[in-house]
Backbone as XML, in Angstrom:
<?xml version="1.0"?>
<chain id="A" units="angstrom">
  <residue number="1" name="UNK">
    <atom name="N" x="-36.024" y="49.996" z="19.021"/>
    <atom name="CA" x="-35.687" y="49.490" z="17.699"/>
    <atom name="C" x="-35.277" y="49.183" z="16.240"/>
  </residue>
  <residue number="2" name="UNK">
    <atom name="N" x="-34.480" y="50.602" z="16.638"/>
    <atom name="CA" x="-32.913" y="50.717" z="15.814"/>
    <atom name="C" x="-32.103" y="49.745" z="15.579"/>
  </residue>
  <residue number="3" name="UNK">
    <atom name="N" x="-31.671" y="49.887" z="16.825"/>
    <atom name="CA" x="-30.443" y="49.602" z="17.123"/>
    <atom name="C" x="-30.713" y="47.458" z="17.256"/>
  </residue>
  <residue number="4" name="UNK">
    <atom name="N" x="-32.366" y="47.639" z="17.551"/>
    <atom name="CA" x="-31.966" y="45.586" z="17.436"/>
    <atom name="C" x="-31.163" y="44.967" z="16.410"/>
  </residue>
  <residue number="5" name="UNK">
    <atom name="N" x="-31.255" y="43.741" z="16.791"/>
    <atom name="CA" x="-30.050" y="42.465" z="16.045"/>
    <atom name="C" x="-30.915" y="41.985" z="14.487"/>
  </residue>
  <residue number="6" name="UNK">
    <atom name="N" x="-30.597" y="42.087" z="14.329"/>
    <atom name="CA" x="-31.043" y="41.475" z="13.030"/>
    <atom name="C" x="-31.603" y="39.956" z="13.242"/>
  </residue>
  <residue number="7" name="UNK">
    <atom name="N" x="-32.762" y="39.412" z="12.479"/>
    <atom name="CA" x="-33.507" y="38.171" z="12.888"/>
    <atom name="C" x="-32.706" y="37.210" z="12.491"/>
  </residue>
  <residue number="8" name="UNK">
    <atom name="N" x="-31.901" y="36.859" z="11.755"/>
    <atom name="CA" x="-30.865" y="36.039" z="11.128"/>
    <atom name="C" x="-29.496" y="35.912" z="12.581"/>
  </residue>
  <residue number="9" name="UNK">
    <atom name="N" x="-29.161" y="37.086" z="12.816"/>
    <atom name="CA" x="-28.622" y="36.457" z="14.422"/>
    <atom name="C" x="-28.965" y="36.141" z="15.367"/>
  </residue>
  <residue number="10" name="UNK">
    <atom name="N" x="-30.663" y="36.642" z="15.152"/>
    <atom name="CA" x="-30.822" y="36.369" z="16.640"/>
    <atom name="C" x="-31.279" y="33.933" z="16.322"/>
  </residue>
  <residue number="11" name="UNK">
    <atom name="N" x="-31.734" y="34.395" z="15.764"/>
    <atom name="CA" x="-31.827" y="33.012" z="15.003"/>
    <atom name="C" x="-30.403" y="31.806" z="15.479"/>
  </residue>
  <residue number="12" name="UNK">
    <atom name="N" x="-29.447" y="32.923" z="15.237"/>
    <atom name="CA" x="-28.660" y="31.673" z="15.440"/>
    <atom name="C" x="-27.864" y="31.767" z="16.707"/>
  </residue>
  <residue number="13" name="UNK">
    <atom name="N" x="-28.181" y="32.549" z="17.579"/>
    <atom name="CA" x="-28.095" y="32.690" z="18.755"/>
    <atom name="C" x="-29.424" y="32.067" z="19.863"/>
  </residue>
  <residue number="14" name="UNK">
    <atom name="N" x="-30.186" y="31.579" z="19.330"/>
    <atom name="CA" x="-31.540" y="30.418" z="19.512"/>
    <atom name="C" x="-30.875" y="29.170" z="19.543"/>
  </residue>
  <residue number="15" name="UNK">
    <atom name="N" x="-30.296" y="28.858" z="18.200"/>
    <atom name="CA" x="-30.164" y="27.739" z="18.150"/>
    <atom name="C" x="-28.642" y="27.054" z="18.807"/>
  </residue>
  <residue number="16" name="UNK">
    <atom name="N" x="-28.021" y="28.268" z="19.467"/>
    <atom name="CA" x="-27.451" y="27.730" z="19.946"/>
    <atom name="C" x="-26.684" y="27.661" z="21.195"/>
  </residue>
  <residue number="17" name="UNK">
    <atom name="N" x="-28.068" y="28.046" z="21.686"/>
    <atom name="CA" x="-28.354" y="27.906" z="23.039"/>
    <atom name="C" x="-28.846" y="27.023" z="22.928"/>
  </residue>
  <residue number="18" name="UNK">
    <atom name="N" x="-29.746" y="26.393" z="22.361"/>
    <atom name="CA" x="-30.236" y="25.102" z="22.519"/>
    <atom name="C" x="-29.595" y="23.852" z="22.667"/>
  </residue>
  <residue number="19" name="UNK">
    <atom name="N" x="-28.527" y="23.807" z="21.906"/>
    <atom name="CA" x="-27.198" y="23.097" z="21.360"/>
    <atom name="C" x="-26.168" y="21.678" z="23.268"/>
  </residue>
  <residue number="20" name="UNK">
    <atom name="N" x="-26.895" y="20.868" z="22.567"/>
    <atom name="CA" x="-27.099" y="19.897" z="24.019"/>
    <atom name="C" x="-28.272" y="19.687" z="24.517"/>
  </residue>
  <residue number="21" name="UNK">
    <atom name="N" x="-29.339" y="20.489" z="24.682"/>
    <atom name="CA" x="-30.915" y="20.474" z="25.149"/>
    <atom name="C" x="-31.728" y="19.288" z="23.983"/>
  </residue>
  <residue number="22" name="UNK">
    <atom name="N" x="-31.786" y="19.855" z="22.466"/>
    <atom name="CA" x="-31.970" y="19.009" z="21.541"/>
    <atom name="C" x="-31.175" y="18.110" z="21.278"/>
  </residue>
  <residue number="23" name="UNK">
    <atom name="N" x="-32.101" y="17.068" z="20.818"/>
    <atom name="CA" x="-31.424" y="15.891" z="20.205"/>
    <atom name="C" x="-30.410" y="16.438" z="18.776"/>
  </residue>
  <residue number="24" name="UNK">
    <atom name="N" x="-29.624" y="16.565" z="17.909"/>
    <atom name="CA" x="-28.978" y="16.351" z="17.000"/>
    <atom name="C" x="-30.256" y="16.859" z="15.699"/>
  </residue>
  <residue number="25" name="UNK">
    <atom name="N" x="-30.435" y="15.502" z="15.668"/>
    <atom name="CA" x="-32.275" y="15.509" z="14.325"/>
    <atom name="C" x="-32.872" y="16.209" z="14.343"/>
  </residue>
  <residue number="26" name="UNK">
    <atom name="N" x="-32.955" y="16.824" z="15.873"/>
    <atom name="CA" x="-33.955" y="18.141" z="16.426"/>
    <atom name="C" x="-33.085" y="19.559" z="15.857"/>
  </residue>
  <residue number="27" name="UNK">
    <atom name="N" x="-32.146" y="19.655" z="16.329"/>
    <atom name="CA" x="-31.855" y="20.825" z="16.165"/>
    <atom name="C" x="-31.690" y="21.033" z="14.320"/>
  </residue>
  <residue number="28" name="UNK">
    <atom name="N" x="-31.443" y="19.982" z="13.847"/>
    <atom name="CA" x="-31.139" y="19.477" z="11.960"/>
    <atom name="C" x="-32.560" y="19.952" z="11.681"/>
  </residue>
  <residue number="29" name="UNK">
    <atom name="N" x="-33.328" y="19.828" z="12.219"/>
    <atom name="CA" x="-34.832" y="20.347" z="11.027"/>
    <atom name="C" x="-34.733" y="21.943" z="11.753"/>
  </residue>
  <residue number="30" name="UNK">
    <atom name="N" x="-34.726" y="22.138" z="12.972"/>
    <atom name="CA" x="-34.564" y="23.644" z="12.943"/>
    <atom name="C" x="-33.566" y="23.985" z="11.841"/>
  </residue>
  <residue number="31" name="UNK">
    <atom name="N" x="-33.066" y="24.315" z="12.002"/>
    <atom name="CA" x="-31.619" y="24.905" z="11.084"/>
    <atom name="C" x="-32.528" y="24.587" z="9.731"/>
  </residue>
  <residue number="32" name="UNK">
    <atom name="N" x="-32.987" y="23.281" z="9.558"/>
    <atom name="CA" x="-33.588" y="23.306" z="7.943"/>
    <atom name="C" x="-35.053" y="24.212" z="7.582"/>
  </residue>
  <residue number="33" name="UNK">
    <atom name="N" x="-35.556" y="24.204" z="8.435"/>
    <atom name="CA" x="-36.668" y="25.105" z="8.084"/>
    <atom name="C" x="-36.613" y="26.659" z="8.888"/>
  </residue>
  <residue number="34" name="UNK">
    <atom name="N" x="-35.119" y="27.020" z="9.015"/>
    <atom name="CA" x="-35.216" y="28.582" z="8.979"/>
    <atom name="C" x="-34.581" y="28.633" z="7.572"/>
  </residue>
  <residue number="35" name="UNK">
    <atom name="N" x="-33.762" y="28.231" z="7.282"/>
    <atom name="CA" x="-33.028" y="28.018" z="6.342"/>
    <atom name="C" x="-34.144" y="28.419" z="5.096"/>
  </residue>
  <residue number="36" name="UNK">
    <atom name="N" x="-34.556" y="27.424" z="4.888"/>
    <atom name="CA" x="-35.347" y="27.451" z="3.910"/>
    <atom name="C" x="-36.881" y="27.965" z="4.124"/>
  </residue>
  <residue number="37" name="UNK">
    <atom name="N" x="-37.169" y="28.061" z="5.201"/>
    <atom name="CA" x="-38.762" y="28.639" z="5.210"/>
    <atom name="C" x="-39.224" y="29.880" z="6.010"/>
  </residue>
  <residue number="38" name="UNK">
    <atom name="N" x="-37.613" y="30.474" z="6.480"/>
    <atom name="CA" x="-37.788" y="31.513" z="7.376"/>
    <atom name="C" x="-37.415" y="32.635" z="7.558"/>
  </residue>
  <residue number="39" name="UNK">
    <atom name="N" x="-35.485" y="32.653" z="7.413"/>
    <atom name="CA" x="-34.682" y="33.540" z="6.103"/>
    <atom name="C" x="-34.735" y="33.906" z="5.609"/>
  </residue>
  <residue number="40" name="UNK">
    <atom name="N" x="-35.409" y="32.995" z="4.554"/>
    <atom name="CA" x="-35.770" y="34.257" z="3.129"/>
    <atom name="C" x="-36.182" y="35.368" z="3.748"/>
  </residue>
  <residue number="41" name="UNK">
    <atom name="N" x="-37.599" y="35.266" z="4.028"/>
    <atom name="CA" x="-38.153" y="36.081" z="4.384"/>
    <atom name="C" x="-37.855" y="37.414" z="5.935"/>
  </residue>
  <residue number="42" name="UNK">
    <atom name="N" x="-38.173" y="36.413" z="6.497"/>
    <atom name="CA" x="-36.655" y="38.021" z="8.457"/>
    <atom name="C" x="-35.149" y="37.852" z="8.113"/>
  </residue>
  <residue number="43" name="UNK">
    <atom name="N" x="-34.823" y="36.500" z="7.776"/>
    <atom name="CA" x="-33.666" y="36.962" z="8.068"/>
    <atom name="C" x="-32.718" y="38.588" z="7.847"/>
  </residue>
  <residue number="44" name="UNK">
    <atom name="N" x="-32.674" y="39.252" z="7.220"/>
    <atom name="CA" x="-32.007" y="40.620" z="6.542"/>
    <atom name="C" x="-32.664" y="41.329" z="8.021"/>
  </residue>
  <residue number="45" name="UNK">
    <atom name="N" x="-33.936" y="41.183" z="8.740"/>
    <atom name="CA" x="-35.159" y="42.169" z="8.828"/>
    <atom name="C" x="-34.577" y="42.834" z="10.427"/>
  </residue>
  <residue number="46" name="UNK">
    <atom name="N" x="-35.125" y="44.003" z="10.926"/>
    <atom name="CA" x="-34.488" y="43.838" z="12.971"/>
    <atom name="C" x="-36.006" y="42.867" z="13.466"/>
  </residue>
  <residue number="47" name="UNK">
    <atom name="N" x="-35.281" y="42.823" z="14.110"/>
    <atom name="CA" x="-36.394" y="41.514" z="14.847"/>
    <atom name="C" x="-37.563" y="42.280" z="15.067"/>
  </residue>
  <residue number="48" name="UNK">
    <atom name="N" x="-37.196" y="43.600" z="15.944"/>
    <atom name="CA" x="-37.675" y="44.244" z="16.740"/>
    <atom name="C" x="-38.668" y="44.965" z="16.033"/>
  </residue>
  <residue number="49" name="UNK">
    <atom name="N" x="-38.763" y="44.712" z="14.563"/>
    <atom name="CA" x="-39.875" y="45.200" z="13.560"/>
    <atom name="C" x="-40.593" y="44.367" z="13.111"/>
  </residue>
  <residue number="50" name="UNK">
    <atom name="N" x="-40.447" y="43.499" z="13.003"/>
    <atom name="CA" x="-41.797" y="42.398" z="12.672"/>
    <atom name="C" x="-42.796" y="42.490" z="13.527"/>
  </residue>
  <residue number="51" name="UNK">
    <atom name="N" x="-44.372" y="42.383" z="12.725"/>
    <atom name="CA" x="-45.018" y="43.034" z="12.470"/>
    <atom name="C" x="-46.067" y="41.676" z="13.497"/>
  </residue>
  <residue number="52" name="UNK">
    <atom name="N" x="-46.709" y="41.306" z="13.991"/>
    <atom name="CA" x="-47.867" y="40.653" z="13.937"/>
    <atom name="C" x="-48.700" y="40.031" z="12.125"/>
  </residue>
  <residue number="53" name="UNK">
    <atom name="N" x="-48.664" y="41.169" z="11.589"/>
    <atom name="CA" x="-49.757" y="41.344" z="10.483"/>
    <atom name="C" x="-48.442" y="40.532" z="9.480"/>
  </residue>
  <residue number="54" name="UNK">
    <atom name="N" x="-47.203" y="40.638" z="9.614"/>
    <atom name="CA" x="-45.630" y="40.308" z="8.624"/>
    <atom name="C" x="-46.059" y="38.883" z="8.764"/>
  </residue>
  <residue number="55" name="UNK">
    <atom name="N" x="-45.986" y="38.086" z="10.133"/>
    <atom name="CA" x="-46.367" y="36.421" z="10.414"/>
    <atom name="C" x="-47.512" y="36.416" z="9.624"/>
  </residue>
  <residue number="56" name="UNK">
    <atom name="N" x="-48.537" y="37.056" z="9.406"/>
    <atom name="CA" x="-49.970" y="35.778" z="9.239"/>
    <atom name="C" x="-48.844" y="36.160" z="7.547"/>
  </residue>
  <residue number="57" name="UNK">
    <atom name="N" x="-48.914" y="36.839" z="7.018"/>
    <atom name="CA" x="-49.215" y="37.478" z="5.596"/>
    <atom name="C" x="-47.590" y="36.193" z="5.377"/>
  </residue>
  <residue number="58" name="UNK">
    <atom name="N" x="-46.924" y="36.288" z="6.249"/>
    <atom name="CA" x="-45.374" y="34.863" z="5.531"/>
    <atom name="C" x="-46.353" y="33.379" z="5.768"/>
  </residue>
  <residue number="59" name="UNK">
    <atom name="N" x="-46.853" y="33.438" z="6.876"/>
    <atom name="CA" x="-47.839" y="32.938" z="6.647"/>
    <atom name="C" x="-48.663" y="31.884" z="5.591"/>
  </residue>
  <residue number="60" name="UNK">
    <atom name="N" x="-49.406" y="33.322" z="4.776"/>
    <atom name="CA" x="-50.172" y="32.964" z="4.706"/>
    <atom name="C" x="-49.563" y="32.394" z="3.273"/>
  </residue>
  <residue number="61" name="UNK">
    <atom name="N" x="-48.816" y="32.662" z="2.396"/>
    <atom name="CA" x="-47.666" y="33.119" z="1.347"/>
    <atom name="C" x="-47.367" y="31.638" z="1.246"/>
  </residue>
  <residue number="62" name="UNK">
    <atom name="N" x="-46.461" y="30.757" z="2.531"/>
    <atom name="CA" x="-45.905" y="29.730" z="3.085"/>
    <atom name="C" x="-47.282" y="28.530" z="2.706"/>
  </residue>
  <residue number="63" name="UNK">
    <atom name="N" x="-48.508" y="29.058" z="2.988"/>
    <atom name="CA" x="-49.697" y="27.861" z="2.774"/>
    <atom name="C" x="-50.225" y="27.751" z="1.276"/>
  </residue>
  <residue number="64" name="UNK">
    <atom name="N" x="-49.895" y="29.636" z="0.707"/>
    <atom name="CA" x="-50.737" y="29.163" z="-0.730"/>
    <atom name="C" x="-49.072" y="29.108" z="-2.218"/>
  </residue>
  <residue number="65" name="UNK">
    <atom name="N" x="-47.943" y="29.164" z="-1.897"/>
    <atom name="CA" x="-46.969" y="29.357" z="-2.360"/>
    <atom name="C" x="-46.434" y="28.300" z="-3.371"/>
  </residue>
  <residue number="66" name="UNK">
    <atom name="N" x="-46.560" y="27.890" z="-4.559"/>
    <atom name="CA" x="-46.269" y="26.822" z="-5.189"/>
    <atom name="C" x="-44.988" y="26.230" z="-4.602"/>
  </residue>
  <residue number="67" name="UNK">
    <atom name="N" x="-44.274" y="24.651" z="-4.733"/>
    <atom name="CA" x="-42.806" y="24.970" z="-4.297"/>
    <atom name="C" x="-42.113" y="24.439" z="-5.865"/>
  </residue>
  <residue number="68" name="UNK">
    <atom name="N" x="-41.810" y="24.010" z="-5.711"/>
    <atom name="CA" x="-40.529" y="24.368" z="-6.459"/>
    <atom name="C" x="-40.577" y="23.011" z="-7.697"/>
  </residue>
  <residue number="69" name="UNK">
    <atom name="N" x="-40.931" y="21.300" z="-7.038"/>
    <atom name="CA" x="-40.795" y="20.528" z="-6.882"/>
    <atom name="C" x="-41.982" y="20.026" z="-7.090"/>
  </residue>
  <residue number="70" name="UNK">
    <atom name="N" x="-43.130" y="19.807" z="-6.929"/>
    <atom name="CA" x="-44.662" y="19.002" z="-7.043"/>
    <atom name="C" x="-46.009" y="20.085" z="-7.187"/>
  </residue>
  <residue number="71" name="UNK">
    <atom name="N" x="-44.867" y="22.021" z="-6.949"/>
    <atom name="CA" x="-45.835" y="22.255" z="-7.836"/>
    <atom name="C" x="-47.455" y="22.926" z="-7.221"/>
  </residue>
  <residue number="72" name="UNK">
    <atom name="N" x="-47.602" y="21.846" z="-5.996"/>
    <atom name="CA" x="-48.720" y="22.585" z="-5.126"/>
    <atom name="C" x="-47.932" y="22.763" z="-4.314"/>
  </residue>
  <residue number="73" name="UNK">
    <atom name="N" x="-48.535" y="23.973" z="-3.049"/>
    <atom name="CA" x="-48.235" y="24.211" z="-2.098"/>
    <atom name="C" x="-47.658" y="23.834" z="-0.463"/>
  </residue>
  <residue number="74" name="UNK">
    <atom name="N" x="-47.264" y="24.479" z="-0.121"/>
    <atom name="CA" x="-46.140" y="23.446" z="1.007"/>
    <atom name="C" x="-46.990" y="22.683" z="1.847"/>
  </residue>
  <residue number="75" name="UNK">
    <atom name="N" x="-47.205" y="21.200" z="2.119"/>
    <atom name="CA" x="-48.302" y="21.295" z="2.752"/>
    <atom name="C" x="-48.720" y="21.416" z="4.366"/>
  </residue>
  <residue number="76" name="UNK">
    <atom name="N" x="-49.132" y="21.611" z="5.450"/>
    <atom name="CA" x="-49.762" y="22.206" z="6.721"/>
    <atom name="C" x="-48.997" y="21.814" z="7.181"/>
  </residue>
  <residue number="77" name="UNK">
    <atom name="N" x="-48.183" y="20.987" z="6.933"/>
    <atom name="CA" x="-47.644" y="20.275" z="8.769"/>
    <atom name="C" x="-46.402" y="21.451" z="8.078"/>
  </residue>
  <residue number="78" name="UNK">
    <atom name="N" x="-45.687" y="21.570" z="6.703"/>
    <atom name="CA" x="-44.472" y="21.795" z="6.887"/>
    <atom name="C" x="-44.259" y="23.170" z="7.115"/>
  </residue>
  <residue number="79" name="UNK">
    <atom name="N" x="-45.374" y="24.276" z="6.785"/>
    <atom name="CA" x="-45.886" y="25.459" z="6.965"/>
    <atom name="C" x="-46.326" y="25.626" z="8.875"/>
  </residue>
  <residue number="80" name="UNK">
    <atom name="N" x="-46.221" y="24.564" z="9.251"/>
    <atom name="CA" x="-46.663" y="24.558" z="11.367"/>
    <atom name="C" x="-44.616" y="24.681" z="11.367"/>
  </residue>
  <residue number="81" name="UNK">
    <atom name="N" x="-44.584" y="24.177" z="11.034"/>
    <atom name="CA" x="-42.480" y="23.179" z="11.291"/>
    <atom name="C" x="-41.867" y="24.690" z="11.721"/>
  </residue>
  <residue number="82" name="UNK">
    <atom name="N" x="-42.284" y="24.553" z="9.892"/>
    <atom name="CA" x="-41.159" y="26.784" z="9.697"/>
    <atom name="C" x="-41.919" y="27.912" z="11.165"/>
  </residue>
  <residue number="83" name="UNK">
    <atom name="N" x="-43.188" y="27.613" z="11.660"/>
    <atom name="CA" x="-43.570" y="28.666" z="12.341"/>
    <atom name="C" x="-43.649" y="28.191" z="13.476"/>
  </residue>
  <residue number="84" name="UNK">
    <atom name="N" x="-43.878" y="27.155" z="14.244"/>
    <atom name="CA" x="-42.922" y="26.696" z="15.152"/>
    <atom name="C" x="-41.284" y="26.823" z="15.800"/>
  </residue>
  <residue number="85" name="UNK">
    <atom name="N" x="-39.872" y="26.788" z="13.966"/>
    <atom name="CA" x="-38.416" y="27.218" z="13.700"/>
    <atom name="C" x="-38.809" y="28.121" z="14.130"/>
  </residue>
  <residue number="86" name="UNK">
    <atom name="N" x="-39.285" y="29.650" z="13.930"/>
    <atom name="CA" x="-39.574" y="31.285" z="13.829"/>
    <atom name="C" x="-39.787" y="31.486" z="15.147"/>
  </residue>
  <residue number="87" name="UNK">
    <atom name="N" x="-40.802" y="30.512" z="15.460"/>
    <atom name="CA" x="-41.646" y="31.191" z="16.759"/>
    <atom name="C" x="-40.396" y="30.880" z="18.058"/>
  </residue>
  <residue number="88" name="UNK">
    <atom name="N" x="-39.463" y="29.933" z="18.137"/>
    <atom name="CA" x="-37.857" y="29.876" z="18.916"/>
    <atom name="C" x="-37.624" y="30.974" z="19.028"/>
  </residue>
  <residue number="89" name="UNK">
    <atom name="N" x="-37.721" y="31.702" z="17.652"/>
    <atom name="CA" x="-36.707" y="32.517" z="17.322"/>
    <atom name="C" x="-37.053" y="33.535" z="18.286"/>
  </residue>
  <residue number="90" name="UNK">
    <atom name="N" x="-38.818" y="34.159" z="18.285"/>
    <atom name="CA" x="-39.607" y="35.074" z="18.575"/>
    <atom name="C" x="-38.794" y="35.018" z="20.354"/>
  </residue>
  <residue number="91" name="UNK">
    <atom name="N" x="-39.152" y="33.550" z="20.890"/>
    <atom name="CA" x="-39.287" y="33.016" z="22.177"/>
    <atom name="C" x="-38.080" y="33.459" z="22.804"/>
  </residue>
  <residue number="92" name="UNK">
    <atom name="N" x="-36.741" y="33.418" z="22.316"/>
    <atom name="CA" x="-35.654" y="33.134" z="22.474"/>
    <atom name="C" x="-35.237" y="34.646" z="22.675"/>
  </residue>
  <residue number="93" name="UNK">
    <atom name="N" x="-35.824" y="35.550" z="21.884"/>
    <atom name="CA" x="-35.619" y="37.293" z="21.994"/>
    <atom name="C" x="-36.650" y="38.109" z="22.508"/>
  </residue>
  <residue number="94" name="UNK">
    <atom name="N" x="-37.471" y="37.769" z="22.960"/>
    <atom name="CA" x="-38.414" y="37.552" z="24.554"/>
    <atom name="C" x="-37.699" y="37.495" z="25.807"/>
  </residue>
  <residue number="95" name="UNK">
    <atom name="N" x="-37.542" y="36.425" z="26.072"/>
    <atom name="CA" x="-36.796" y="35.757" z="26.721"/>
    <atom name="C" x="-35.430" y="36.896" z="27.311"/>
  </residue>
  <residue number="96" name="UNK">
    <atom name="N" x="-34.315" y="36.846" z="26.178"/>
    <atom name="CA" x="-33.159" y="37.793" z="25.780"/>
    <atom name="C" x="-33.891" y="39.696" z="26.069"/>
  </residue>
  <residue number="97" name="UNK">
    <atom name="N" x="-35.284" y="40.341" z="26.377"/>
    <atom name="CA" x="-35.385" y="41.528" z="26.152"/>
    <atom name="C" x="-35.092" y="42.447" z="25.224"/>
  </residue>
  <residue number="98" name="UNK">
    <atom name="N" x="-34.713" y="41.776" z="23.792"/>
    <atom name="CA" x="-34.649" y="42.084" z="22.473"/>
    <atom name="C" x="-36.468" y="42.687" z="21.779"/>
  </residue>
  <residue number="99" name="UNK">
    <atom name="N" x="-37.197" y="42.211" z="21.836"/>
    <atom name="CA" x="-38.159" y="41.743" z="21.447"/>
    <atom name="C" x="-39.175" y="42.612" z="22.564"/>
  </residue>
  <residue number="100" name="UNK">
    <atom name="N" x="-39.979" y="43.326" z="22.776"/>
    <atom name="CA" x="-41.225" y="43.856" z="23.679"/>
    <atom name="C" x="-42.723" y="42.183" z="23.955"/>
  </residue>
  <residue number="101" name="UNK">
    <atom name="N" x="-43.061" y="42.206" z="23.104"/>
    <atom name="CA" x="-43.571" y="40.939" z="22.337"/>
    <atom name="C" x="-43.463" y="39.899" z="21.018"/>
  </residue>
  <residue number="102" name="UNK">
    <atom name="N" x="-44.084" y="38.801" z="21.497"/>
    <atom name="CA" x="-43.720" y="38.064" z="20.566"/>
    <atom name="C" x="-44.475" y="38.405" z="19.258"/>
  </residue>
  <residue number="103" name="UNK">
    <atom name="N" x="-44.416" y="38.540" z="18.047"/>
    <atom name="CA" x="-44.996" y="39.205" z="16.905"/>
    <atom name="C" x="-46.278" y="37.886" z="16.307"/>
  </residue>
  <residue number="104" name="UNK">
    <atom name="N" x="-45.287" y="36.568" z="16.917"/>
    <atom name="CA" x="-46.478" y="35.135" z="16.400"/>
    <atom name="C" x="-47.651" y="34.482" z="17.524"/>
  </residue>
  <residue number="105" name="UNK">
    <atom name="N" x="-47.410" y="35.382" z="18.442"/>
    <atom name="CA" x="-48.389" y="34.915" z="19.901"/>
    <atom name="C" x="-50.082" y="35.763" z="18.589"/>
  </residue>
  <residue number="106" name="UNK">
    <atom name="N" x="-50.406" y="34.037" z="18.749"/>
    <atom name="CA" x="-52.316" y="33.976" z="17.996"/>
    <atom name="C" x="-52.678" y="33.943" z="16.957"/>
  </residue>
  <residue number="107" name="UNK">
    <atom name="N" x="-50.506" y="33.425" z="16.016"/>
    <atom name="CA" x="-51.417" y="33.425" z="14.910"/>
    <atom name="C" x="-51.711" y="32.574" z="14.379"/>
  </residue>
  <residue number="108" name="UNK">
    <atom name="N" x="-52.524" y="32.161" z="13.384"/>
    <atom name="CA" x="-53.481" y="31.177" z="12.700"/>
    <atom name="C" x="-53.041" y="30.252" z="12.202"/>
  </residue>
  <residue number="109" name="UNK">
    <atom name="N" x="-52.652" y="29.252" z="12.457"/>
    <atom name="CA" x="-51.903" y="27.605" z="10.757"/>
    <atom name="C" x="-52.275" y="26.954" z="10.063"/>
  </residue>
  <residue number="110" name="UNK">
    <atom name="N" x="-52.652" y="26.154" z="9.133"/>
    <atom name="CA" x="-53.825" y="26.288" z="8.440"/>
    <atom name="C" x="-54.305" y="24.176" z="8.930"/>
  </residue>
</chain>
């Protein structure tokens, strides 16, 4: 775990691996979700150090923190899309044996 890669590095690798399989607009959507909602929380963390509890707390924070524009919490569909982007990275890491389990599995969404 000590030598595991940073979440941001794995996210870049996951995005690069999906280039050509996804439409450009879909790829851009993943990039936007990662940059706005996922990387500020997990970017510098070692991917193997992220726990299911960390993911659940992150989802709760996204669902309750007021946005800068409207002052309302993020819409549940935005939270879901951010989760999907993060889960894509965790699935890539699992497939490449960078983590032993996917901490996003079983997470309940708003």
